[in-house]
DOZADO-728359 format. One record per residue: x, y, z of N, C-alpha, C in turn; residue in one letter; residue number from 1. Coordinates in Angstrom, 2 decimals, decimal comma. Atoms other than C-alpha are relative to their C-alpha. Layout:
N
@n_xx->X	n_yy->Y	n_zz->Z	ca_xx->X	ca_yy->Y	ca_zz->Z	c_xx->X	c_yy->Y	c_zz->Z	aa->A	i->NUM $
...
END
This chain:
97
@n_xx->0,18	n_yy->1,23	n_zz->-0,80	ca_xx->26,19	ca_yy->9,35	ca_zz->-6,48	c_xx->-0,47	c_yy->-1,06	c_zz->-1,02	aa->M	i->1 $
@n_xx->0,38	n_yy->1,15	n_zz->0,81	ca_xx->25,89	ca_yy->5,93	ca_zz->-8,10	c_xx->-0,95	c_yy->-0,79	c_zz->0,85	aa->I	i->2 $
@n_xx->1,04	n_yy->0,79	n_zz->-0,64	ca_xx->22,76	ca_yy->4,03	ca_zz->-7,16	c_xx->-0,01	c_yy->-1,34	c_zz->-0,73	aa->I	i->3 $
@n_xx->-0,03	n_yy->1,37	n_zz->0,56	ca_xx->23,04	ca_yy->0,28	ca_zz->-7,64	c_xx->-1,41	c_yy->-0,48	c_zz->-0,17	aa->E	i->4 $
@n_xx->1,44	n_yy->0,51	n_zz->0,20	ca_xx->19,82	ca_yy->-1,17	ca_zz->-9,11	c_xx->-0,01	c_yy->-1,43	c_zz->0,55	aa->K	i->5 $
@n_xx->0,17	n_yy->1,38	n_zz->-0,56	ca_xx->18,73	ca_yy->-4,23	ca_zz->-7,18	c_xx->-0,96	c_yy->-0,84	c_zz->-0,77	aa->R	i->6 $
@n_xx->0,90	n_yy->0,88	n_zz->0,76	ca_xx->17,14	ca_yy->-7,21	ca_zz->-8,88	c_xx->-1,38	c_yy->-0,07	c_zz->0,53	aa->D	i->7 $
@n_xx->1,21	n_yy->0,11	n_zz->-0,57	ca_xx->14,37	ca_yy->-7,33	ca_zz->-6,43	c_xx->-0,94	c_yy->1,17	c_zz->-0,21	aa->Y	i->8 $
@n_xx->0,83	n_yy->-1,17	n_zz->0,38	ca_xx->13,10	ca_yy->-3,89	ca_zz->-7,54	c_xx->-0,17	c_yy->0,08	c_zz->-1,53	aa->Y	i->9 $
@n_xx->0,07	n_yy->0,06	n_zz->1,45	ca_xx->13,41	ca_yy->-4,80	ca_zz->-11,27	c_xx->-0,46	c_yy->-1,30	c_zz->-0,56	aa->N	i->10 $
@n_xx->0,54	n_yy->1,15	n_zz->0,42	ca_xx->11,17	ca_yy->-7,73	ca_zz->-11,86	c_xx->-1,00	c_yy->0,32	c_zz->-1,15	aa->R	i->11 $
@n_xx->0,91	n_yy->-0,24	n_zz->1,04	ca_xx->9,23	ca_yy->-8,03	ca_zz->-15,06	c_xx->0,33	c_yy->1,27	c_zz->-0,85	aa->G	i->12 $
@n_xx->-0,20	n_yy->-1,09	n_zz->0,94	ca_xx->8,79	ca_yy->-5,03	ca_zz->-17,36	c_xx->-0,05	c_yy->1,36	c_zz->0,68	aa->K	i->13 $
@n_xx->0,14	n_yy->-1,26	n_zz->-0,70	ca_xx->8,23	ca_yy->-2,31	ca_zz->-14,76	c_xx->0,85	c_yy->0,09	c_zz->1,17	aa->I	i->14 $
@n_xx->-0,84	n_yy->-0,18	n_zz->-1,15	ca_xx->10,76	ca_yy->-0,94	ca_zz->-12,33	c_xx->-0,86	c_yy->0,47	c_zz->1,21	aa->E	i->15 $
@n_xx->0,81	n_yy->-0,36	n_zz->-1,19	ca_xx->9,41	ca_yy->-0,56	ca_zz->-8,79	c_xx->-0,21	c_yy->1,50	c_zz->0,15	aa->A	i->16 $
@n_xx->0,15	n_yy->-1,42	n_zz->-0,25	ca_xx->10,06	ca_yy->3,11	ca_zz->-8,55	c_xx->-0,99	c_yy->0,68	c_zz->-1,02	aa->I	i->17 $
@n_xx->0,94	n_yy->-0,50	n_zz->0,99	ca_xx->8,10	ca_yy->3,79	ca_zz->-11,75	c_xx->-1,44	c_yy->-0,41	c_zz->0,30	aa->D	i->18 $
@n_xx->1,30	n_yy->0,49	n_zz->-0,42	ca_xx->5,16	ca_yy->1,72	ca_zz->-10,61	c_xx->-0,54	c_yy->0,73	c_zz->1,20	aa->A	i->19 $
@n_xx->0,40	n_yy->-0,74	n_zz->-1,22	ca_xx->5,10	ca_yy->3,36	ca_zz->-7,22	c_xx->-0,29	c_yy->1,48	c_zz->-0,32	aa->I	i->20 $
@n_xx->0,21	n_yy->-1,42	n_zz->0,34	ca_xx->5,31	ca_yy->6,83	ca_zz->-8,75	c_xx->-1,34	c_yy->0,09	c_zz->-0,72	aa->E	i->21 $
@n_xx->1,34	n_yy->0,07	n_zz->0,67	ca_xx->2,32	ca_yy->5,97	ca_zz->-11,03	c_xx->-1,13	c_yy->-0,20	c_zz->0,97	aa->S	i->22 $
@n_xx->1,05	n_yy->0,31	n_zz->-0,89	ca_xx->0,30	ca_yy->4,55	ca_zz->-8,26	c_xx->-0,26	c_yy->1,06	c_zz->1,03	aa->A	i->23 $
@n_xx->0,13	n_yy->-1,01	n_zz->-1,05	ca_xx->0,95	ca_yy->7,43	ca_zz->-5,85	c_xx->-0,17	c_yy->1,43	c_zz->-0,57	aa->C	i->24 $
@n_xx->0,27	n_yy->-1,34	n_zz->0,61	ca_xx->0,43	ca_yy->10,33	ca_zz->-8,38	c_xx->-1,36	c_yy->0,50	c_zz->0,53	aa->T	i->25 $
@n_xx->1,18	n_yy->-0,60	n_zz->-0,50	ca_xx->-2,09	ca_yy->12,62	ca_zz->-6,83	c_xx->-0,15	c_yy->-0,17	c_zz->1,54	aa->G	i->26 $
@n_xx->0,00	n_yy->0,15	n_zz->-1,50	ca_xx->-1,52	ca_yy->11,40	ca_zz->-3,24	c_xx->1,01	c_yy->1,00	c_zz->0,58	aa->L	i->27 $
@n_xx->-0,95	n_yy->-0,96	n_zz->-0,53	ca_xx->0,19	ca_yy->13,82	ca_zz->-0,94	c_xx->0,38	c_yy->-0,33	c_zz->1,47	aa->S	i->28 $
@n_xx->-0,48	n_yy->0,18	n_zz->-1,40	ca_xx->2,09	ca_yy->13,91	ca_zz->2,40	c_xx->0,00	c_yy->-1,41	c_zz->0,49	aa->G	i->29 $
@n_xx->-0,13	n_yy->1,27	n_zz->-0,72	ca_xx->1,74	ca_yy->11,09	ca_zz->4,84	c_xx->-0,73	c_yy->-1,19	c_zz->-0,74	aa->F	i->30 $
@n_xx->0,73	n_yy->0,97	n_zz->0,77	ca_xx->-0,87	ca_yy->9,29	ca_zz->2,66	c_xx->0,84	c_yy->-0,57	c_zz->-1,14	aa->E	i->31 $
@n_xx->-0,89	n_yy->0,48	n_zz->1,08	ca_xx->1,56	ca_yy->9,17	ca_zz->-0,24	c_xx->1,15	c_yy->-0,78	c_zz->0,46	aa->G	i->32 $
@n_xx->-1,07	n_yy->0,80	n_zz->-0,59	ca_xx->4,31	ca_yy->7,98	ca_zz->1,95	c_xx->-0,44	c_yy->-1,37	c_zz->0,40	aa->F	i->33 $
@n_xx->0,48	n_yy->1,35	n_zz->-0,38	ca_xx->2,29	ca_yy->5,16	ca_zz->3,44	c_xx->-0,34	c_yy->-0,87	c_zz->-1,18	aa->L	i->34 $
@n_xx->0,34	n_yy->0,79	n_zz->1,22	ca_xx->0,98	ca_yy->4,00	ca_zz->0,07	c_xx->1,24	c_yy->-0,47	c_zz->-0,72	aa->A	i->35 $
@n_xx->-1,18	n_yy->0,32	n_zz->0,68	ca_xx->4,36	ca_yy->4,15	ca_zz->-1,55	c_xx->0,86	c_yy->-1,05	c_zz->0,72	aa->G	i->36 $
@n_xx->-0,82	n_yy->0,89	n_zz->-0,79	ca_xx->6,12	ca_yy->2,37	ca_zz->1,28	c_xx->-0,62	c_yy->-1,44	c_zz->-0,01	aa->T	i->37 $
@n_xx->0,71	n_yy->1,28	n_zz->0,01	ca_xx->3,46	ca_yy->-0,39	ca_zz->1,35	c_xx->0,30	c_yy->-0,66	c_zz->-1,39	aa->C	i->38 $
@n_xx->-0,35	n_yy->0,56	n_zz->1,34	ca_xx->3,96	ca_yy->-0,88	ca_zz->-2,45	c_xx->1,38	c_yy->-0,50	c_zz->-0,09	aa->L	i->39 $
@n_xx->-1,40	n_yy->0,39	n_zz->0,07	ca_xx->7,66	ca_yy->-1,01	ca_zz->-2,08	c_xx->0,26	c_yy->-1,45	c_zz->0,62	aa->K	i->40 $
@n_xx->-0,14	n_yy->1,30	n_zz->-0,57	ca_xx->7,45	ca_yy->-3,97	ca_zz->0,26	c_xx->-0,73	c_yy->-1,12	c_zz->-0,72	aa->Y	i->41 $
@n_xx->0,73	n_yy->0,97	n_zz->0,84	ca_xx->4,77	ca_yy->-5,72	ca_zz->-1,85	c_xx->0,73	c_yy->-0,27	c_zz->-1,31	aa->L	i->42 $
@n_xx->-0,69	n_yy->0,22	n_zz->1,32	ca_xx->6,88	ca_yy->-5,26	ca_zz->-4,99	c_xx->1,21	c_yy->-0,99	c_zz->0,19	aa->F	i->43 $
@n_xx->-1,19	n_yy->0,83	n_zz->-0,18	ca_xx->9,94	ca_yy->-7,00	ca_zz->-3,45	c_xx->-0,12	c_yy->-1,20	c_zz->0,88	aa->R	i->44 $
@n_xx->0,11	n_yy->0,97	n_zz->-1,06	ca_xx->8,54	ca_yy->-9,41	ca_zz->-0,92	c_xx->0,53	c_yy->-1,39	c_zz->-0,35	aa->W	i->45 $
@n_xx->-0,37	n_yy->1,37	n_zz->0,40	ca_xx->9,20	ca_yy->-12,60	ca_zz->-2,85	c_xx->1,37	c_yy->-0,08	c_zz->-0,47	aa->R	i->46 $
@n_xx->-1,28	n_yy->0,09	n_zz->0,73	ca_xx->12,51	ca_yy->-11,65	ca_zz->-4,39	c_xx->1,20	c_yy->0,45	c_zz->0,79	aa->W	i->47 $
@n_xx->-1,09	n_yy->-0,45	n_zz->-0,71	ca_xx->14,65	ca_yy->-10,08	ca_zz->-1,72	c_xx->0,63	c_yy->-1,01	c_zz->0,96	aa->K	i->48 $
@n_xx->-0,47	n_yy->1,02	n_zz->-0,92	ca_xx->14,92	ca_yy->-13,06	ca_zz->0,53	c_xx->-0,47	c_yy->0,29	c_zz->1,42	aa->G	i->49 $
@n_xx->0,50	n_yy->-0,32	n_zz->-1,35	ca_xx->13,05	ca_yy->-11,46	ca_zz->3,44	c_xx->-1,59	c_yy->0,02	c_zz->-0,11	aa->T	i->50 $
@n_xx->1,42	n_yy->-0,01	n_zz->0,38	ca_xx->9,49	ca_yy->-12,50	ca_zz->2,32	c_xx->-0,92	c_yy->0,27	c_zz->1,18	aa->A	i->51 $
@n_xx->0,88	n_yy->-0,18	n_zz->-1,10	ca_xx->7,72	ca_yy->-12,72	ca_zz->5,70	c_xx->0,17	c_yy->1,41	c_zz->0,57	aa->L	i->52 $
@n_xx->-0,26	n_yy->-1,34	n_zz->-0,59	ca_xx->9,36	ca_yy->-9,58	ca_zz->7,08	c_xx->-0,54	c_yy->1,09	c_zz->-0,91	aa->A	i->53 $
@n_xx->0,51	n_yy->-0,99	n_zz->0,98	ca_xx->8,48	ca_yy->-7,60	ca_zz->3,91	c_xx->-1,53	c_yy->0,00	c_zz->-0,01	aa->D	i->54 $
@n_xx->1,42	n_yy->0,12	n_zz->0,00	ca_xx->4,90	ca_yy->-8,83	ca_zz->3,96	c_xx->-0,63	c_yy->0,71	c_zz->1,27	aa->L	i->55 $
@n_xx->0,42	n_yy->-0,62	n_zz->-1,18	ca_xx->4,55	ca_yy->-7,78	ca_zz->7,61	c_xx->0,22	c_yy->1,50	c_zz->0,04	aa->K	i->56 $
@n_xx->-0,22	n_yy->-1,41	n_zz->0,16	ca_xx->6,07	ca_yy->-4,42	ca_zz->6,85	c_xx->-1,08	c_yy->0,68	c_zz->-0,89	aa->K	i->57 $
@n_xx->1,01	n_yy->-0,49	n_zz->0,91	ca_xx->3,68	ca_yy->-3,94	ca_zz->3,98	c_xx->-1,39	c_yy->0,10	c_zz->0,79	aa->A	i->58 $
@n_xx->1,22	n_yy->-0,01	n_zz->-0,81	ca_xx->0,78	ca_yy->-4,83	ca_zz->6,33	c_xx->-0,01	c_yy->1,17	c_zz->1,00	aa->R	i->59 $
@n_xx->-0,13	n_yy->-1,13	n_zz->-1,01	ca_xx->2,03	ca_yy->-2,32	ca_zz->8,93	c_xx->-0,38	c_yy->1,31	c_zz->-0,65	aa->Y	i->60 $
@n_xx->0,29	n_yy->-1,30	n_zz->0,66	ca_xx->1,98	ca_yy->0,56	ca_zz->6,43	c_xx->-1,37	c_yy->0,04	c_zz->-0,59	aa->Y	i->61 $
@n_xx->1,30	n_yy->0,07	n_zz->0,48	ca_xx->-1,27	ca_yy->-0,58	ca_zz->4,94	c_xx->-1,07	c_yy->0,30	c_zz->1,12	aa->L	i->62 $
@n_xx->0,85	n_yy->-0,25	n_zz->-1,19	ca_xx->-2,86	ca_yy->-0,67	ca_zz->8,43	c_xx->0,02	c_yy->1,49	c_zz->0,38	aa->D	i->63 $
@n_xx->-0,10	n_yy->-1,47	n_zz->-0,33	ca_xx->-1,58	ca_yy->2,89	ca_zz->9,05	c_xx->-0,78	c_yy->0,81	c_zz->-1,03	aa->R	i->64 $
@n_xx->0,72	n_yy->-0,72	n_zz->0,96	ca_xx->-3,07	ca_yy->4,02	ca_zz->5,76	c_xx->-1,51	c_yy->-0,20	c_zz->0,21	aa->L	i->65 $
@n_xx->1,40	n_yy->0,20	n_zz->-0,26	ca_xx->-6,40	ca_yy->2,44	ca_zz->6,59	c_xx->-0,47	c_yy->0,84	c_zz->1,25	aa->I	i->66 $
@n_xx->0,28	n_yy->-0,82	n_zz->-1,17	ca_xx->-6,33	ca_yy->4,15	ca_zz->10,01	c_xx->-0,08	c_yy->1,52	c_zz->-0,43	aa->T	i->67 $
@n_xx->0,09	n_yy->-1,34	n_zz->0,48	ca_xx->-5,67	ca_yy->7,48	ca_zz->8,30	c_xx->-1,31	c_yy->0,28	c_zz->-0,80	aa->E	i->68 $
@n_xx->1,25	n_yy->-0,14	n_zz->0,76	ca_xx->-8,62	ca_yy->6,91	ca_zz->5,93	c_xx->-1,20	c_yy->-0,05	c_zz->0,95	aa->Q	i->69 $
@n_xx->1,01	n_yy->0,06	n_zz->-1,00	ca_xx->-10,83	ca_yy->5,96	ca_zz->8,83	c_xx->-0,14	c_yy->1,36	c_zz->0,75	aa->E	i->70 $
@n_xx->0,11	n_yy->-1,30	n_zz->-0,65	ca_xx->-9,92	ca_yy->9,19	ca_zz->10,60	c_xx->-0,59	c_yy->1,05	c_zz->-0,86	aa->K	i->71 $
@n_xx->0,51	n_yy->-1,02	n_zz->0,97	ca_xx->-10,60	ca_yy->11,24	ca_zz->7,50	c_xx->-1,53	c_yy->-0,15	c_zz->-0,30	aa->A	i->72 $
@n_xx->1,51	n_yy->0,20	n_zz->0,25	ca_xx->-14,05	ca_yy->9,63	ca_zz->7,14	c_xx->-0,77	c_yy->0,03	c_zz->1,31	aa->L	i->73 $
@n_xx->0,67	n_yy->-0,05	n_zz->-1,21	ca_xx->-14,79	ca_yy->9,94	ca_zz->10,85	c_xx->-0,53	c_yy->-1,28	c_zz->0,55	aa->G	i->74 $
@n_xx->0,44	n_yy->1,37	n_zz->-0,42	ca_xx->-14,98	ca_yy->6,25	ca_zz->11,40	c_xx->0,99	c_yy->-0,48	c_zz->1,13	aa->I	i->75 $
@n_xx->-0,89	n_yy->0,50	n_zz->-1,02	ca_xx->-13,60	ca_yy->4,78	ca_zz->14,63	c_xx->0,56	c_yy->-1,31	c_zz->-0,55	aa->E	i->76 $
@n_xx->-0,63	n_yy->1,11	n_zz->0,63	ca_xx->-12,32	ca_yy->1,27	ca_zz->13,84	c_xx->-1,13	c_yy->-0,69	c_zz->-0,84	aa->H	i->77 $
@n_xx->1,00	n_yy->0,68	n_zz->0,88	ca_xx->-14,37	ca_yy->0,02	ca_zz->10,84	c_xx->0,22	c_yy->-1,52	c_zz->0,13	aa->A	i->78 $
@n_xx->-0,09	n_yy->1,43	n_zz->-0,07	ca_xx->-15,08	ca_yy->-3,64	ca_zz->10,80	c_xx->0,85	c_yy->-0,53	c_zz->-1,08	aa->E	i->79 $
@n_xx->-0,74	n_yy->0,68	n_zz->1,11	ca_xx->-12,84	ca_yy->-5,96	ca_zz->8,76	c_xx->-0,89	c_yy->-0,29	c_zz->-1,15	aa->S	i->80 $
@n_xx->0,79	n_yy->0,21	n_zz->1,19	ca_xx->-13,94	ca_yy->-6,95	ca_zz->5,33	c_xx->-0,68	c_yy->-1,32	c_zz->-0,06	aa->M	i->81 $
@n_xx->0,58	n_yy->1,33	n_zz->0,31	ca_xx->-15,10	ca_yy->-10,59	ca_zz->5,84	c_xx->-1,37	c_yy->0,10	c_zz->-0,62	aa->P	i->82 $
@n_xx->1,30	n_yy->0,07	n_zz->0,60	ca_xx->-18,67	ca_yy->-11,47	ca_zz->4,91	c_xx->0,18	c_yy->0,23	c_zz->-1,54	aa->E	i->83 $
@n_xx->-0,48	n_yy->-0,14	n_zz->1,36	ca_xx->-16,98	ca_yy->-11,52	ca_zz->1,51	c_xx->-0,16	c_yy->1,39	c_zz->-0,59	aa->H	i->84 $
@n_xx->0,00	n_yy->-1,35	n_zz->0,33	ca_xx->-16,68	ca_yy->-7,82	ca_zz->1,30	c_xx->-1,32	c_yy->0,72	c_zz->-0,24	aa->F	i->85 $
@n_xx->1,26	n_yy->-0,49	n_zz->0,19	ca_xx->-20,40	ca_yy->-7,36	ca_zz->1,08	c_xx->-0,42	c_yy->1,25	c_zz->0,87	aa->G	i->86 $
@n_xx->0,40	n_yy->-1,04	n_zz->-0,92	ca_xx->-20,92	ca_yy->-5,22	ca_zz->4,13	c_xx->0,74	c_yy->1,34	c_zz->-0,30	aa->Q	i->87 $
@n_xx->-0,73	n_yy->-1,24	n_zz->0,16	ca_xx->-18,27	ca_yy->-2,68	ca_zz->3,09	c_xx->-0,10	c_yy->0,61	c_zz->-1,48	aa->D	i->88 $
@n_xx->0,10	n_yy->-0,45	n_zz->1,35	ca_xx->-19,27	ca_yy->-2,33	ca_zz->-0,59	c_xx->-0,65	c_yy->1,38	c_zz->-0,01	aa->R	i->89 $
@n_xx->0,73	n_yy->-1,30	n_zz->-0,08	ca_xx->-21,70	ca_yy->0,54	ca_zz->0,29	c_xx->0,89	c_yy->1,05	c_zz->0,58	aa->S	i->90 $
@n_xx->-0,93	n_yy->-0,93	n_zz->-0,57	ca_xx->-19,09	ca_yy->2,16	ca_zz->2,46	c_xx->1,07	c_yy->0,44	c_zz->-1,00	aa->A	i->91 $
@n_xx->-1,00	n_yy->-0,39	n_zz->1,03	ca_xx->-16,54	ca_yy->1,97	ca_zz->-0,30	c_xx->-0,55	c_yy->0,82	c_zz->-1,09	aa->M	i->92 $
@n_xx->0,63	n_yy->-0,87	n_zz->0,98	ca_xx->-19,01	ca_yy->3,39	ca_zz->-2,70	c_xx->-0,15	c_yy->1,47	c_zz->0,44	aa->A	i->93 $
@n_xx->0,17	n_yy->-1,35	n_zz->-0,61	ca_xx->-19,67	ca_yy->6,32	ca_zz->-0,36	c_xx->1,33	c_yy->0,72	c_zz->0,00	aa->E	i->94 $
@n_xx->-1,35	n_yy->-0,53	n_zz->-0,12	ca_xx->-15,96	ca_yy->6,80	ca_zz->0,03	c_xx->0,49	c_yy->0,63	c_zz->-1,27	aa->D	i->95 $
@n_xx->-0,46	n_yy->-0,52	n_zz->1,23	ca_xx->-15,44	ca_yy->7,42	ca_zz->-3,62	c_xx->-0,82	c_yy->1,11	c_zz->-0,62	aa->T	i->96 $
@n_xx->0,82	n_yy->-1,16	n_zz->0,53	ca_xx->-18,13	ca_yy->10,07	ca_zz->-4,06	c_xx->0,66	c_yy->1,34	c_zz->0,13	aa->K	i->97 $
END
C-alpha cells in the first residue's frame, strides 16, 4: 500500500508521526489514543485548511484525556486552571509523585 505524505503532517524538521510516537511512548490504551489524536490535530491545525475544526477536535480529545485523568485521581470535575495556574500547581505536583 502506498501512503501519500501530506504537507500538513511534514512541517519543519519533524514528521508528525515521529513526534506523536515520541510524545506517546509509555502511554497505553485509551490514554495513548487520546493524547496521540490530540497531538495530530494540533500538529496540522494551521496547515490543512481546517484550522478551527482541527482546534476544536484537539480540544475534544484533550478534554476526554483530562476527564480520564480526573477519574484516575478520583476527582469529580476539577476546577479550570485560571488564577494563573496557581491553584493547581500543588495538584499537579501531587499528580507527578
